[in-house]
C-alpha positions in Angstrom: 77.8 4.5 -62.7 76.9 1.0 -63.9 74.3 -1.4 -62.6 76.8 -3.6 -60.6 78.2 -0.4 -58.8 74.9 0.4 -58.1 73.7 -3.1 -56.7 76.9 -2.8 -54.9 76.0 0.6 -53.4 72.6 -0.7 -52.2 74.0 -3.5 -50.7 76.4 -1.2 -48.5 73.6 1.5 -47.7 71.0 -1.6 -46.2 74.0 -3.2 -44.4 74.6 0.2 -43.4 70.7 0.7 -42.2 70.7 -2.7 -40.8 73.7 -1.4 -38.4 72.7 1.9 -37.1 70.7 3.5 -34.4 69.9 6.6 -36.0 69.7 8.1 -39.6 69.4 12.3 -40.2 68.4 13.4 -43.4 69.9 16.8 -44.6 69.9 18.9 -47.8 72.9 20.2 -49.2 72.0 23.8 -50.4 75.4 24.6 -52.0 78.0 23.7 -49.4 81.4 23.4 -50.7 84.1 21.1 -51.1 85.8 22.1 -47.9 82.9 22.8 -45.8 81.5 19.1 -46.9 84.8 17.7 -45.9 85.0 19.6 -42.9 81.4 17.7 -41.6 82.8 14.4 -42.4 85.7 14.9 -40.2 83.5 16.0 -37.3 81.0 13.2 -38.1 84.5 10.5 -38.2 85.6 12.4 -34.8 81.9 11.4 -33.5 81.9 7.8 -34.1 79.3 9.0 -37.3 78.9 8.8 -40.7 77.7 11.3 -43.7 77.1 9.9 -47.0 75.5 11.2 -50.0 73.8 8.7 -51.8 71.5 9.0 -54.6 67.9 9.0 -53.2 66.1 6.4 -55.4 69.5 4.4 -54.6 68.8 5.1 -50.8 65.1 4.3 -51.2 65.5 0.8 -52.4 68.2 0.3 -49.8 65.7 1.0 -47.0 63.3 -1.6 -47.7 63.8 -4.4 -45.5 64.9 -2.1 -42.8 63.5 -0.2 -40.0 64.5 3.2 -41.4 61.5 2.8 -44.6 60.1 5.7 -43.3 63.1 8.2 -44.1 61.9 7.2 -48.3 59.8 10.2 -48.4 61.8 12.8 -47.1 64.8 12.0 -49.6 63.8 14.4 -52.6 66.6 16.5 -53.8 69.9 17.4 -53.1 70.0 14.9 -49.4 72.6 13.1 -47.6 72.4 10.6 -44.8 74.3 10.8 -41.6 74.1 7.9 -39.7 75.6 6.5 -36.3 75.6 3.6 -34.1 75.5 5.9 -30.7 71.9 7.0 -31.2 72.6 10.8 -30.5 76.0 11.1 -32.3 74.9 12.1 -36.0 72.3 14.3 -34.6 74.6 15.9 -32.2 77.0 17.0 -35.2 74.6 17.7 -37.8 72.5 20.2 -35.4 76.0 21.8 -34.6 77.0 22.3 -38.1 73.8 23.7 -39.3 74.2 26.4 -36.4 77.2 27.8 -38.5 76.5 26.7 -42.1 73.2 27.5 -43.2 73.5 25.9 -46.7 73.2 22.5 -44.8 69.4 22.2 -43.6 67.6 19.3 -41.9 65.0 17.5 -43.2 64.2 14.8 -40.8 65.2 11.6 -39.6 64.5 7.8 -37.8 65.7 6.4 -35.0 64.5 3.0 -35.8 61.2 2.6 -36.4 60.4 6.0 -35.3 60.2 9.0 -37.5 61.6 12.5 -36.1 61.0 16.0 -37.5 63.5 18.4 -37.4 62.7 19.2 -34.1 62.8 15.8 -33.0 66.4 16.0 -34.3 67.0 19.0 -32.7 65.3 17.4 -29.6 68.3 14.2 -29.8 71.1 16.2 -30.3 70.0 18.1 -26.9 70.4 14.3 -25.5 73.7 12.7 -23.8 75.9 10.8 -25.8 76.2 7.4 -24.6 79.9 8.0 -23.2 78.5 11.0 -21.2 75.9 8.6 -19.9 78.2 6.1 -19.2 80.7 8.6 -17.3 77.5 9.9 -15.3 76.2 6.2 -14.5 80.3 5.7 -13.2 80.2 8.5 -10.8 77.1 7.6 -9.3 78.4 4.2 -8.8 81.7 5.5 -7.3 80.1 8.2 -5.4 78.4 6.0 -2.3 81.7 3.9 -2.4 83.7 7.4 -1.6 81.4 8.3 1.2 81.6 4.9 3.0 85.5 5.0 2.4 85.0 8.6 4.1 82.7 7.8 7.0 85.3 4.5 7.8 88.4 6.7 7.8 86.8 9.4 10.3 86.5 7.3 13.4 90.5 6.6 12.6 91.5 10.2 12.2 89.6 11.3 15.4 91.5 8.6 17.5 94.5 9.7 15.4 93.9 13.3 16.4 93.1 12.3 20.3 96.3 10.2 20.6 98.5 13.0 18.7 97.1 15.5 21.6 97.8 12.8 24.4 101.5 12.7 22.8 102.0 16.1 23.0 100.1 16.9 26.3 102.9 14.6 27.7 105.9 15.8 25.7 104.5 19.1 27.6 
């Protein structure tokens, strides 16, 4: 990798750090290409990304971003998982680490907040942005549904009374 490629990679990583909500640092302990590909596919499906980068270049890329705290985690064979949704990357990494012992969670950061392994696992247990939106929409729709059913109840009762009178007159 020549100097121009390195500077391009640093600029790309810096841009990623500026646009993301969470960075999870993992250590690759001998994952196969198939396992890495499976993890990348799961990340893409969740709207996150998984990238292996040289530690020195990643440290340089964190300068000037809120993610300078992860610099000390970048030792050994590491990879960076990032996502705009604060929960997506953490969820995928934690789920994948449960089934694959060759992926070790080192830690991460959410903006200026540094996360240890337990912090990343706690973050993974939170509902995602889409789940929160769905819950909020459900909460907003529930009162409207209840109001509609309450308003329809008297009309339904009147219809039953008129139906009973009509049946009585026919008999």
